[in-house]
Z-matrix of the N, CA and C atoms (Angstrom, degrees):
N
C 1 1.445
C 2 1.523 1 111.01
N 3 1.342 2 116.37 1 -41.63
C 4 1.458 3 119.41 2 178.68
C 5 1.519 4 110.28 3 -61.20
N 6 1.344 5 117.25 4 -39.11
C 7 1.457 6 120.62 5 -179.86
C 8 1.530 7 110.81 6 -65.38
N 9 1.323 8 116.31 7 -37.79
C 10 1.472 9 120.26 8 177.97
C 11 1.521 10 109.47 9 -62.95
N 12 1.344 11 116.53 10 -49.17
C 13 1.460 12 119.86 11 -179.35
C 14 1.527 13 111.28 12 -65.35
N 15 1.335 14 117.39 13 -38.12
C 16 1.461 15 120.39 14 -179.74
C 17 1.522 16 111.05 15 -63.80
N 18 1.331 17 117.00 16 -38.46
C 19 1.462 18 120.12 17 179.57
C 20 1.525 19 112.09 18 -69.84
N 21 1.321 20 116.65 19 -15.41
C 22 1.462 21 120.82 20 -179.00
C 23 1.527 22 113.65 21 -95.31
N 24 1.351 23 117.52 22 7.57
C 25 1.464 24 119.65 23 -176.50
C 26 1.520 25 112.81 24 -58.99
N 27 1.340 26 117.60 25 -28.59
C 28 1.461 27 120.29 26 178.87
C 29 1.526 28 111.80 27 -76.24
N 30 1.294 29 116.91 28 -17.51
C 31 1.466 30 121.97 29 -178.67
C 32 1.527 31 108.69 30 -117.46
N 33 1.327 32 116.49 31 81.72
C 34 1.469 33 121.45 32 -172.90
C 35 1.535 34 112.40 33 -59.08
N 36 1.311 35 117.89 34 -43.93
C 37 1.463 36 120.26 35 -177.76
C 38 1.523 37 110.00 36 -63.80
N 39 1.311 38 116.03 37 -43.94
C 40 1.461 39 119.81 38 178.23
C 41 1.531 40 110.86 39 -65.01
N 42 1.328 41 116.51 40 -38.69
C 43 1.466 42 120.88 41 177.69
C 44 1.533 43 110.95 42 -63.73
N 45 1.325 44 116.94 43 -38.64
C 46 1.471 45 121.13 44 177.78
C 47 1.526 46 109.89 45 -64.66
N 48 1.317 47 116.88 46 -44.44
C 49 1.468 48 120.85 47 -179.25
C 50 1.527 49 110.48 48 -63.99
N 51 1.333 50 116.61 49 -46.26
C 52 1.469 51 120.49 50 -179.86
C 53 1.526 52 110.32 51 -63.89
N 54 1.334 53 117.36 52 -43.88
C 55 1.467 54 121.01 53 178.47
C 56 1.521 55 111.79 54 -61.46
N 57 1.321 56 116.84 55 -41.60
C 58 1.468 57 122.34 56 178.87
C 59 1.527 58 110.23 57 -63.38
N 60 1.331 59 116.03 58 -46.86
C 61 1.467 60 120.40 59 -178.79
C 62 1.528 61 111.01 60 -64.73
N 63 1.326 62 117.30 61 -43.28
C 64 1.471 63 120.26 62 179.93
C 65 1.526 64 111.77 63 -60.50
N 66 1.322 65 117.11 64 -44.99
C 67 1.466 66 119.92 65 -177.88
C 68 1.530 67 110.58 66 -69.96
N 69 1.334 68 117.07 67 -33.63
C 70 1.465 69 120.31 68 177.26
C 71 1.526 70 110.97 69 -69.18
N 72 1.323 71 116.57 70 -41.90
C 73 1.471 72 120.42 71 178.58
C 74 1.525 73 110.01 72 -64.78
N 75 1.346 74 117.09 73 -36.88
C 76 1.471 75 120.59 74 178.96
C 77 1.522 76 111.08 75 -60.36
N 78 1.305 77 117.70 76 -32.04
C 79 1.461 78 121.05 77 179.34
C 80 1.527 79 110.80 78 -62.57
N 81 1.323 80 116.91 79 -38.20
C 82 1.463 81 121.53 80 -179.76
C 83 1.526 82 112.57 81 -88.24
N 84 1.320 83 117.40 82 -27.50
C 85 1.468 84 122.51 83 179.99
C 86 1.532 85 108.82 84 -122.03
N 87 1.309 86 117.11 85 89.18
C 88 1.469 87 119.67 86 -173.04
C 89 1.527 88 115.22 87 -69.55
N 90 1.320 89 118.16 88 2.61
C 91 1.464 90 120.14 89 176.86
C 92 1.527 91 111.01 90 -73.50
N 93 1.330 92 117.60 91 -19.86
C 94 1.458 93 120.49 92 176.58
C 95 1.527 94 109.31 93 -74.39
N 96 1.327 95 117.98 94 145.82
C 97 1.475 96 120.89 95 -176.76
C 98 1.538 97 112.32 96 -80.02
N 99 1.309 98 116.69 97 104.29
C 100 1.463 99 122.46 98 -177.78
C 101 1.522 100 111.71 99 -57.82
N 102 1.321 101 117.15 100 -50.44
C 103 1.462 102 120.69 101 -176.05
C 104 1.529 103 110.25 102 -61.60
N 105 1.320 104 117.67 103 -41.00
C 106 1.469 105 121.01 104 179.74
C 107 1.531 106 111.20 105 -64.04
N 108 1.324 107 117.03 106 -37.86
C 109 1.467 108 120.29 107 179.96
C 110 1.525 109 110.32 108 -67.78
N 111 1.334 110 117.06 109 -43.88
C 112 1.466 111 120.72 110 -179.98
C 113 1.533 112 110.32 111 -64.94
N 114 1.340 113 116.99 112 -43.84
C 115 1.468 114 120.93 113 177.88
C 116 1.527 115 110.19 114 -61.94
N 117 1.328 116 117.32 115 -43.04
C 118 1.464 117 120.68 116 179.50
C 119 1.526 118 110.93 117 -63.59
N 120 1.327 119 117.42 118 -41.50
C 121 1.460 120 120.08 119 177.30
C 122 1.529 121 110.80 120 -61.32
N 123 1.338 122 117.03 121 -43.59
C 124 1.464 123 120.84 122 179.69
C 125 1.525 124 111.09 123 -66.14
N 126 1.315 125 116.80 124 -38.29
C 127 1.461 126 121.07 125 -179.35
C 128 1.528 127 111.29 126 -68.17
N 129 1.312 128 116.76 127 -45.01
C 130 1.467 129 121.11 128 -175.51
C 131 1.522 130 111.96 129 -78.77
N 132 1.329 131 116.97 130 -43.36
C 133 1.465 132 120.89 131 -173.24
C 134 1.520 133 113.88 132 -97.11
N 135 1.320 134 116.98 133 -5.94
C 136 1.459 135 120.45 134 -173.03
C 137 1.511 136 108.56 135 93.53
N 138 1.318 137 115.63 136 158.77
C 139 1.463 138 118.97 137 -173.42
C 140 1.532 139 112.71 138 -58.52
N 141 1.319 140 117.66 139 -50.82
C 142 1.466 141 119.57 140 -172.67
C 143 1.519 142 112.87 141 -72.79
N 144 1.314 143 117.24 142 -43.83
C 145 1.467 144 119.21 143 179.30
C 146 1.527 145 109.83 144 -68.87
N 147 1.323 146 117.75 145 -41.56
C 148 1.469 147 120.78 146 177.61
C 149 1.513 148 111.68 147 -62.01
N 150 1.337 149 115.57 148 -41.42
C 151 1.463 150 120.38 149 176.81
C 152 1.517 151 110.69 150 -61.56
N 153 1.322 152 116.86 151 -47.73
C 154 1.466 153 121.35 152 -176.89
C 155 1.524 154 111.46 153 -62.99
N 156 1.330 155 116.93 154 -44.00
C 157 1.464 156 120.80 155 178.86
C 158 1.528 157 110.32 156 -61.95
N 159 1.332 158 116.63 157 -44.54
C 160 1.471 159 120.90 158 -179.78
C 161 1.527 160 111.15 159 -64.96
N 162 1.323 161 116.44 160 -45.96
C 163 1.464 162 121.93 161 -175.68
C 164 1.530 163 110.95 162 -65.10
N 165 1.318 164 116.85 163 -48.61
C 166 1.467 165 120.29 164 -178.00
C 167 1.529 166 110.65 165 -68.24
N 168 1.329 167 116.96 166 -45.50
C 169 1.462 168 120.13 167 -179.74
C 170 1.517 169 112.77 168 -60.04
N 171 1.317 170 115.77 169 -45.62
C 172 1.467 171 119.99 170 179.82
C 173 1.526 172 111.62 171 -69.42
N 174 1.325 173 116.31 172 -37.86
C 175 1.468 174 120.05 173 179.61
C 176 1.524 175 112.62 174 -64.30
N 177 1.323 176 116.01 175 -46.08
C 178 1.472 177 120.82 176 179.28
C 179 1.529 178 110.22 177 -62.37
N 180 1.328 179 116.01 178 -45.33
C 181 1.466 180 119.82 179 -179.51
C 182 1.526 181 111.45 180 -65.92
N 183 1.338 182 117.60 181 -36.80
C 184 1.470 183 120.62 182 179.43
C 185 1.523 184 111.34 183 -65.16
N 186 1.331 185 117.04 184 -40.54
C 187 1.471 186 120.15 185 177.51
C 188 1.530 187 109.52 186 -64.21
N 189 1.325 188 116.91 187 -42.02
C 190 1.472 189 119.92 188 179.02
C 191 1.526 190 110.68 189 -62.83
N 192 1.329 191 117.10 190 -44.46
C 193 1.468 192 120.48 191 178.89
C 194 1.525 193 110.82 192 -64.04
N 195 1.327 194 117.60 193 -42.34
C 196 1.463 195 121.76 194 177.88
C 197 1.528 196 110.35 195 -57.65
N 198 1.339 197 116.82 196 -47.07
C 199 1.471 198 120.63 197 -177.76
C 200 1.527 199 111.56 198 -64.00
N 201 1.335 200 116.64 199 -40.22
C 202 1.467 201 120.52 200 178.52
C 203 1.528 202 110.39 201 -63.66
N 204 1.328 203 116.80 202 -48.97
C 205 1.464 204 120.78 203 -178.58
C 206 1.526 205 110.59 204 -65.05
N 207 1.321 206 116.90 205 -40.32
C 208 1.459 207 120.89 206 179.66
C 209 1.521 208 110.81 207 -61.34
N 210 1.333 209 116.63 208 -40.37
C 211 1.465 210 120.31 209 179.32
C 212 1.530 211 110.82 210 -65.96
N 213 1.340 212 116.95 211 -44.65
C 214 1.463 213 120.32 212 -179.39
C 215 1.525 214 112.21 213 -70.34
N 216 1.328 215 118.09 214 -26.11
C 217 1.468 216 119.96 215 -178.17
C 218 1.522 217 112.22 216 -67.15
N 219 1.306 218 117.72 217 -15.75
C 220 1.465 219 121.49 218 179.76
C 221 1.530 220 112.24 219 -86.17
N 222 1.316 221 117.27 220 -6.58
C 223 1.464 222 120.27 221 176.66
C 224 1.514 223 109.62 222 -67.98
N 225 1.303 224 116.51 223 146.60
C 226 1.464 225 121.75 224 -178.32
C 227 1.520 226 112.26 225 -58.52
N 228 1.335 227 117.39 226 -33.11
C 229 1.462 228 121.16 227 179.85
C 230 1.531 229 110.87 228 -59.45
N 231 1.331 230 117.00 229 -41.61
C 232 1.455 231 120.85 230 -179.36
C 233 1.524 232 112.63 231 -82.59
N 234 1.315 233 117.65 232 -26.64
C 235 1.461 234 120.82 233 -178.99
C 236 1.528 235 112.38 234 -63.90
N 237 1.334 236 117.71 235 -32.87
C 238 1.461 237 119.21 236 -179.42
C 239 1.529 238 111.29 237 -66.51
N 240 1.348 239 117.71 238 -28.48
C 241 1.465 240 120.31 239 176.88
C 242 1.521 241 111.84 240 -74.80
N 243 1.324 242 117.21 241 -27.34
C 244 1.460 243 121.10 242 179.44
C 245 1.524 244 111.47 243 -71.01
N 246 1.308 245 117.45 244 -18.67
C 247 1.461 246 121.21 245 -179.48
C 248 1.529 247 112.88 246 -79.01
N 249 1.335 248 117.98 247 -17.80
C 250 1.460 249 120.55 248 179.77
C 251 1.527 250 109.39 249 -64.51
N 252 1.326 251 117.10 250 143.72
C 253 1.460 252 122.92 251 -171.61
C 254 1.529 253 112.93 252 -58.70
N 255 1.331 254 118.34 253 -47.96
C 256 1.467 255 120.98 254 -177.99
C 257 1.525 256 111.24 255 -64.15
N 258 1.312 257 116.61 256 -43.07
C 259 1.462 258 120.21 257 -179.78
C 260 1.524 259 109.87 258 -66.77
N 261 1.302 260 116.82 259 -39.18
C 262 1.460 261 121.75 260 178.58
C 263 1.528 262 110.41 261 -60.21
N 264 1.354 263 116.89 262 -41.43
C 265 1.469 264 120.98 263 178.55
C 266 1.529 265 111.49 264 -64.28
N 267 1.329 266 116.74 265 -40.62
C 268 1.465 267 120.30 266 178.66
C 269 1.521 268 110.37 267 -65.43
N 270 1.324 269 116.86 268 -42.51
C 271 1.462 270 120.91 269 178.98
C 272 1.521 271 110.63 270 -60.44
N 273 1.321 272 116.92 271 -45.26
C 274 1.465 273 120.88 272 179.39
C 275 1.523 274 110.46 273 -63.40
N 276 1.343 275 116.85 274 -41.70
C 277 1.459 276 120.18 275 -179.41
C 278 1.522 277 111.56 276 -63.10
N 279 1.336 278 117.45 277 -45.48
C 280 1.467 279 120.29 278 -179.80
C 281 1.526 280 110.47 279 -63.31
N 282 1.330 281 116.23 280 -42.60
C 283 1.462 282 118.59 281 179.31
C 284 1.525 283 111.46 282 -65.51
N 285 1.326 284 117.07 283 -37.73
C 286 1.459 285 121.09 284 -179.61
C 287 1.527 286 111.51 285 -69.55
N 288 1.330 287 117.33 286 -43.39
C 289 1.464 288 121.34 287 -178.85
C 290 1.521 289 111.49 288 -73.10
N 291 1.314 290 116.38 289 -36.55
C 292 1.461 291 122.18 290 175.78
C 293 1.514 292 114.30 291 53.10
N 294 1.319 293 114.98 292 -120.16
C 295 1.461 294 122.19 293 -173.78
C 296 1.528 295 112.13 294 -55.79
N 297 1.313 296 117.69 295 -44.22
C 298 1.474 297 120.85 296 -176.00
C 299 1.522 298 111.81 297 -58.16
N 300 1.319 299 116.93 298 -48.83
C 301 1.463 300 118.92 299 -177.63
C 302 1.526 301 111.30 300 -67.63
N 303 1.316 302 117.59 301 -36.88
C 304 1.463 303 120.99 302 179.25
C 305 1.527 304 109.83 303 -67.69
N 306 1.326 305 117.00 304 -48.18
C 307 1.463 306 120.91 305 -179.18
C 308 1.523 307 111.30 306 -58.47
N 309 1.316 308 116.99 307 -51.30
C 310 1.465 309 121.06 308 -177.50
C 311 1.522 310 110.73 309 -63.78
N 312 1.320 311 117.26 310 -40.32
C 313 1.462 312 120.62 311 -179.94
C 314 1.527 313 112.06 312 -63.33
N 315 1.325 314 116.89 313 -41.60
C 316 1.459 315 119.87 314 179.96
C 317 1.523 316 112.59 315 -79.11
N 318 1.322 317 118.49 316 -27.18
C 319 1.461 318 121.20 317 -179.87
C 320 1.522 319 111.69 318 -73.39
N 321 1.316 320 117.37 319 -24.74
C 322 1.455 321 121.57 320 179.92
C 323 1.528 322 109.23 321 -87.49
N 324 1.342 323 117.75 322 117.70
C 325 1.471 324 119.25 323 -175.69
C 326 1.525 325 114.53 324 -71.36
N 327 1.326 326 118.15 325 -7.81
C 328 1.455 327 120.02 326 -176.84
C 329 1.527 328 113.46 327 -101.33
N 330 1.327 329 116.77 328 0.62
C 331 1.465 330 121.07 329 174.04
C 332 1.528 331 106.62 330 -97.22
N 333 1.331 332 118.06 331 123.52
C 334 1.476 333 119.52 332 -178.17
C 335 1.528 334 111.37 333 -62.70
N 336 1.333 335 115.61 334 115.65
C 337 1.463 336 118.70 335 -177.81
C 338 1.520 337 112.32 336 -67.22
N 339 1.329 338 117.59 337 -20.82
C 340 1.460 339 121.18 338 175.08
C 341 1.532 340 109.65 339 -59.45
N 342 1.331 341 116.71 340 -46.85
C 343 1.469 342 120.80 341 -179.30
C 344 1.526 343 111.75 342 -65.44
N 345 1.321 344 116.61 343 -38.36
C 346 1.470 345 120.16 344 179.00
C 347 1.522 346 109.94 345 -65.43
N 348 1.316 347 116.40 346 -43.31
C 349 1.472 348 120.80 347 -179.45
C 350 1.525 349 110.75 348 -65.39
N 351 1.326 350 116.65 349 -47.57
C 352 1.464 351 120.78 350 -179.94
C 353 1.525 352 110.22 351 -64.20
N 354 1.334 353 116.59 352 -43.08
C 355 1.467 354 119.83 353 178.91
C 356 1.518 355 112.27 354 -62.32
N 357 1.330 356 116.52 355 -40.94
C 358 1.467 357 120.39 356 178.70
C 359 1.528 358 111.35 357 -65.69
N 360 1.320 359 116.38 358 -41.51
C 361 1.461 360 119.57 359 178.54
C 362 1.512 361 111.64 360 -67.92
N 363 1.320 362 116.36 361 -38.96
C 364 1.458 363 121.34 362 -179.57
C 365 1.524 364 112.05 363 -66.23
N 366 1.335 365 116.90 364 -36.32
C 367 1.465 366 120.12 365 -179.10
C 368 1.516 367 112.58 366 -78.71
N 369 1.335 368 116.66 367 -12.80
C 370 1.455 369 118.69 368 -178.51
C 371 1.517 370 112.31 369 76.83
N 372 1.345 371 116.63 370 25.83
C 373 1.458 372 121.20 371 177.39
C 374 1.519 373 109.43 372 -55.61
N 375 1.301 374 116.76 373 141.78
C 376 1.454 375 122.91 374 -179.73
C 377 1.532 376 109.68 375 -53.43
N 378 1.336 377 117.35 376 133.45
C 379 1.459 378 122.26 377 -177.33
C 380 1.532 379 111.30 378 -59.83
N 381 1.326 380 118.11 379 -39.61
C 382 1.468 381 120.93 380 179.75
C 383 1.520 382 111.02 381 -62.93
N 384 1.312 383 117.15 382 -42.99
C 385 1.464 384 120.73 383 178.58
C 386 1.523 385 110.54 384 -65.29
N 387 1.324 386 116.13 385 -43.84
C 388 1.458 387 119.95 386 179.63
C 389 1.528 388 111.21 387 -61.13
N 390 1.336 389 117.04 388 -50.37
C 391 1.462 390 120.47 389 -175.89
C 392 1.526 391 110.85 390 -64.48
N 393 1.328 392 118.16 391 -44.79
C 394 1.466 393 118.91 392 -178.64
C 395 1.525 394 111.26 393 -64.75
N 396 1.320 395 118.18 394 -43.21
C 397 1.462 396 120.80 395 177.93
C 398 1.518 397 112.40 396 -66.67
N 399 1.323 398 116.74 397 -41.33
C 400 1.461 399 121.41 398 -179.07
C 401 1.521 400 111.01 399 -66.68
N 402 1.327 401 117.47 400 -46.75
C 403 1.466 402 121.13 401 -178.08
C 404 1.533 403 110.64 402 -63.03
N 405 1.323 404 117.22 403 -45.53
C 406 1.471 405 120.14 404 -179.64
C 407 1.527 406 111.28 405 -68.31
N 408 1.315 407 117.60 406 -42.02
C 409 1.464 408 120.77 407 179.92
C 410 1.517 409 112.29 408 -65.73
N 411 1.333 410 116.71 409 -44.43
C 412 1.468 411 120.02 410 178.72
C 413 1.522 412 110.80 411 -67.37
N 414 1.327 413 117.44 412 -32.90
C 415 1.463 414 120.64 413 176.31
C 416 1.523 415 109.84 414 -56.96
N 417 1.317 416 116.11 415 -49.65
C 418 1.457 417 120.71 416 -179.23
C 419 1.521 418 111.20 417 -63.99
N 420 1.329 419 117.06 418 -49.17
C 421 1.460 420 120.33 419 -176.77
C 422 1.526 421 111.60 420 -63.03
N 423 1.325 422 117.69 421 -48.44
C 424 1.459 423 119.93 422 -177.07
C 425 1.520 424 112.11 423 -68.84
N 426 1.322 425 116.95 424 -34.33
C 427 1.459 426 119.40 425 176.64
C 428 1.524 427 109.89 426 -65.08
N 429 1.318 428 117.10 427 -42.78
C 430 1.458 429 121.07 428 178.00
C 431 1.531 430 110.94 429 -61.96
N 432 1.306 431 117.25 430 -49.09
C 433 1.465 432 120.92 431 -178.59
C 434 1.528 433 110.56 432 -63.99
N 435 1.328 434 117.73 433 -42.02
C 436 1.461 435 121.07 434 179.32
C 437 1.523 436 110.98 435 -65.59
N 438 1.306 437 116.29 436 -41.99
C 439 1.466 438 122.25 437 -179.89
C 440 1.521 439 110.91 438 -62.72
N 441 1.316 440 115.58 439 -47.79
C 442 1.460 441 120.40 440 179.53
C 443 1.528 442 110.13 441 -71.03
N 444 1.316 443 117.50 442 -40.51
C 445 1.459 444 121.65 443 -176.23
C 446 1.511 445 114.41 444 -67.84
N 447 1.331 446 117.18 445 -28.11
C 448 1.457 447 119.30 446 -178.18
C 449 1.536 448 111.34 447 -66.85
N 450 1.335 449 117.50 448 -41.55
C 451 1.463 450 120.00 449 -178.89
C 452 1.525 451 109.91 450 -154.75
N 453 1.317 452 116.18 451 83.15
C 454 1.465 453 122.23 452 -175.99
C 455 1.529 454 112.30 453 -62.69
N 456 1.328 455 118.04 454 -37.32
C 457 1.467 456 120.51 455 -179.01
C 458 1.518 457 111.57 456 -64.13
N 459 1.298 458 117.27 457 -37.57
C 460 1.467 459 121.43 458 179.76
C 461 1.529 460 110.94 459 -66.95
N 462 1.310 461 117.65 460 -37.42
C 463 1.471 462 121.81 461 178.98
C 464 1.522 463 110.32 462 -65.21
N 465 1.325 464 116.91 463 -45.46
C 466 1.465 465 121.08 464 -177.35
C 467 1.527 466 110.73 465 -65.02
N 468 1.318 467 117.36 466 -37.32
C 469 1.469 468 119.82 467 -177.88
C 470 1.531 469 112.92 468 -79.29
N 471 1.326 470 118.39 469 -10.20
C 472 1.469 471 122.67 470 179.00
C 473 1.530 472 109.90 471 -129.26
N 474 1.350 473 117.78 472 79.82
C 475 1.474 474 120.12 473 -175.73
C 476 1.530 475 114.37 474 -64.11
N 477 1.331 476 117.84 475 -19.25
C 478 1.465 477 119.81 476 178.57
C 479 1.531 478 110.95 477 -63.09
N 480 1.327 479 116.75 478 -28.91
C 481 1.466 480 120.20 479 178.11
C 482 1.529 481 111.07 480 -65.18
N 483 1.316 482 116.93 481 -31.98
C 484 1.463 483 120.57 482 177.32
C 485 1.526 484 109.98 483 -66.77
N 486 1.339 485 117.10 484 -41.31
C 487 1.465 486 121.66 485 178.30
C 488 1.530 487 110.09 486 -62.77
N 489 1.323 488 116.33 487 -44.37
C 490 1.468 489 120.46 488 178.54
C 491 1.518 490 110.60 489 -60.89
N 492 1.313 491 116.39 490 -40.54
C 493 1.461 492 119.83 491 -178.71
C 494 1.519 493 111.65 492 -68.44
N 495 1.328 494 118.23 493 -37.15
C 496 1.468 495 120.97 494 176.41
C 497 1.527 496 109.71 495 -62.72
N 498 1.326 497 116.86 496 -40.37
C 499 1.471 498 120.05 497 176.06
C 500 1.529 499 110.88 498 -62.54
N 501 1.330 500 116.50 499 -38.92
C 502 1.469 501 120.25 500 178.04
C 503 1.525 502 111.11 501 -63.41
N 504 1.331 503 116.94 502 -36.79
C 505 1.466 504 120.76 503 177.20
C 506 1.524 505 110.31 504 -62.75
N 507 1.318 506 117.21 505 -45.47
C 508 1.467 507 120.80 506 179.55
C 509 1.524 508 111.62 507 -63.45
N 510 1.322 509 117.19 508 -41.93
C 511 1.466 510 120.96 509 178.23
C 512 1.529 511 110.05 510 -63.25
N 513 1.323 512 116.17 511 -41.66
C 514 1.466 513 120.44 512 178.37
C 515 1.520 514 111.17 513 -61.64
N 516 1.314 515 117.42 514 -39.60
C 517 1.458 516 121.14 515 179.24
C 518 1.524 517 110.59 516 -63.81
N 519 1.350 518 117.13 517 -43.55
C 520 1.474 519 120.94 518 179.22
C 521 1.529 520 110.30 519 -63.68
N 522 1.318 521 116.78 520 -44.96
C 523 1.463 522 120.61 521 178.72
C 524 1.525 523 110.45 522 -62.26
N 525 1.327 524 116.55 523 -42.73
C 526 1.463 525 120.53 524 178.06
C 527 1.516 526 112.47 525 -60.65
N 528 1.335 527 116.71 526 -40.53
C 529 1.468 528 120.65 527 177.36
C 530 1.527 529 110.90 528 -60.50
N 531 1.327 530 116.10 529 -44.41
C 532 1.475 531 120.00 530 -179.35
C 533 1.529 532 111.13 531 -65.84
N 534 1.325 533 116.30 532 -40.77
C 535 1.468 534 119.79 533 177.80
C 536 1.525 535 110.14 534 -61.47
N 537 1.329 536 116.40 535 -44.06
C 538 1.467 537 120.64 536 179.99
C 539 1.532 538 110.95 537 -61.69
N 540 1.326 539 117.84 538 -42.12
C 541 1.472 540 120.85 539 178.70
C 542 1.527 541 111.01 540 -63.69
N 543 1.338 542 116.72 541 -41.07
C 544 1.462 543 119.68 542 179.04
C 545 1.516 544 111.50 543 -66.05
N 546 1.329 545 116.28 544 -38.12
C 547 1.468 546 120.06 545 178.41
C 548 1.522 547 110.31 546 -61.47
N 549 1.331 548 116.39 547 -46.00
C 550 1.463 549 119.74 548 -178.56
C 551 1.522 550 111.67 549 -71.17
N 552 1.313 551 117.24 550 -33.58
C 553 1.462 552 120.33 551 177.88
C 554 1.527 553 110.20 552 -66.29
N 555 1.341 554 116.71 553 -43.33
C 556 1.464 555 119.35 554 178.87
C 557 1.518 556 111.50 555 -69.81
N 558 1.345 557 117.22 556 -32.51
C 559 1.462 558 121.40 557 178.30
C 560 1.518 559 111.97 558 -69.49
N 561 1.342 560 117.36 559 -34.69
C 562 1.460 561 119.99 560 -178.82
C 563 1.521 562 111.64 561 -79.10
N 564 1.338 563 117.27 562 -21.69
C 565 1.460 564 120.84 563 178.69
C 566 1.525 565 112.00 564 -74.83
N 567 1.351 566 115.69 565 -21.44
C 568 1.472 567 118.44 566 -176.82
C 569 1.498 568 111.55 567 -80.29
């Protein structure tokens, strides 16, 4: 995949389309290497454009996957599995944790976002909570991967940049929490 994107550096629009499609397909087929696709997008398109293509492509595909799974979870075939005690406890936990569990799950690049998306759709988690947590979490993860992927040697030789980035992650989490509260406050007022 990296070789495909690298060969497209002369054709930026085509590289953007291919990068967008690859990251969207990865959302539905988790066998593709997410980190490699994000790094390749950052390498070929530059850090900011590669980040934006990865973030938007993955975000759109995650919402689509969530909606599909959420619709199928209402079928009687799947409802009988939701009645089992262990599954019921997981569903309650995800609904109770809401934004926090979604944000942390998506911010960590080693947790398969496919499972988080499917689990959120299966539990019937509120769409607003899912989208706000997913968008903020993927923002942090993809920015980190793009930042590191663009020039790994520069990051290693300047450890202060890692400290700054950790602070940015914490600030993003606080902002995401406030956005989620405002979304729910405006939703309950209607």
